[in-house]
C-alpha positions, 0 to 999 in steps of 0.5 A: 815357539811357545815352551810354556809346559802345561802343569802336571794334572792333579787328579793323576797325582792323587791318584799315584799317591794313593797307589803308592800308599797301597804299594807301601802297606803291601811291602811293610806287611810282608817285611812286618814293618809296623810303623810303616804299615801304620802309615800306610794304612792310615794314608789309604783310608784318609785318600779314600776318604777324602776322594769320596768327599770330593766326588760326592761334591760334583756327582755320585762315587761309582754311581752308588745312589749314595745319601747326601752325594752330588751335592752341587746338581741336588741343591743347583735351585738353591745356589742359583739362589744364593748367588742371586741374594748374594750378587743383589745384596753384595754388588748391586747395594745402591750405597754401595754402587754410588760410592764406587761411582764417586771414586770413579768419576764416570764423567772423567772416564766419559771425557777421556773415552771422547777425546780419544780420537778412535772412541770419537770416531768409532762412535761417531760411524755407529751413531751415523750407520744408526741415524741413516735407518728408516726406523730410527728416523722415524723414531726420532720423528715420534720423539721431536713433538713441537708445541707444549711438549718442546715449550715444556723442554725449553723450559727445563732447559731454562732452569738448569741454565743450559742457555748460559751454556749454549751461549758460552759454546758459541763463545768458545767456536767463536775464540776458536775460529779466530785463533785458527785464522789470526789473520782473518781481521786483517784481510777483512779490512784490507779487502774493504779499505779499498787500494787507496788506503796505505797498508800500514793503516790497515794494519793499525785498524785490524790491530784496533778491531782485533783487540775491540772483539777479544775484548768483547768475548770476554765481556760477553762471557759474565753471566750478568752481560746484557745480552745473555738477559736478551737470549734469556727473554728471547728463550722465553718468549719462544716457549710461550709461542711454542705453547700457544702458537698452534701455527708455528708448531705446524711450521716446525713439524713441517720443518721436522718431516722435511729435515728427516724425510731423506735418508742421513748421509753416514759419509758426511755425517760421521766426520761432523759427529766424530769432531762434535764428540771429541770436543765436547769430550775435551771441554768435559775434561776442562771443565771440573764443574760441568763433570760433578753435575754429570756424575750427579746425575749419573749417580741419581740416575743408577740409583733410580734405576737400581733400587727398583731393579736389584730384585729383579737382577737377583732373581734373573741370575737365579733363573739362569743357574736354575736353567743350566745343565747340571752336568754344564755347572758341574764343569764349570765349577770342576774347571774352576776349583777342580785342580785345588780340589785335588789337592785335598786328596792329596793332603788327606792321604799324607796328613792321614798317613801321619796321624797313623804313624802317630797314633802307632807311637803312642800305642806303643809308648803307653805299652 
């Protein structure tokens, strides 16, 4: 059971203190105690003055049309504009946002999130549900345009050296499959050698073949390996054919339409997407160079988006505040700072009383 007590309402404290000063003033006059009377009078004046000041921020005191009261509702538009400009200049400045992104490394955050099975599975379900939608499939069909547009995509990928990364991912997949099933080569050799071949020969051949495959995979990781050059030449040839061969573009369009004609099964697609996302997260967390590249791209993207949009964001904030109902605005502000403002009344009452007592003492001291 929650036994935590609620804080005492500060407005009742301020009101009670003001009532106590009024009672003290009456008692001081009846008993003719000058210092006490001076303290109570000044405390009442200070408390009432601060009550007026605090109330005048939010509404008209006693409902009277006193000038320069209800300041927040009267200046709501100006406050909204000031808030929008403040957010624009102090939170959306491109250099500040870029510096914060450099410190936080969004790529590292993304890698950690994707590597988390709960996040990757939830995201995969959402993506699979989205891909299973007919409107989404139609949108993807419109985006995937074989021919010169796809040729430009291939050229861009080659200029960014994506073919090297794709080659490395393929090598990682093969190495991972062999590591997950270390007896795979041994079984394949035994199945293909025949019954007459001794088992120790099969084992010897499997060991030699396994070391050869491992050495080949390591050798293929060199960026200057001839096979990589062949992949590059094939990709450049593909880009030229996509640009110049209308029959190839037609065949690819038919394949695209057929692939997206049927509904994508969410139950089968989600596990594959989850595994892919988790794998990408693990690879990104282990590749500092890839994280640095992604961080740079994200920062450039944010800067390009932020510079032309920050004024519009400030205008949007100002517009939202301007459209708030005045009573709603006052209620929100009072809920946040009202308790502290009531202490201004308490302090005004006590400070006013002390000032009155000090003036009373100085007056009598000076004769």
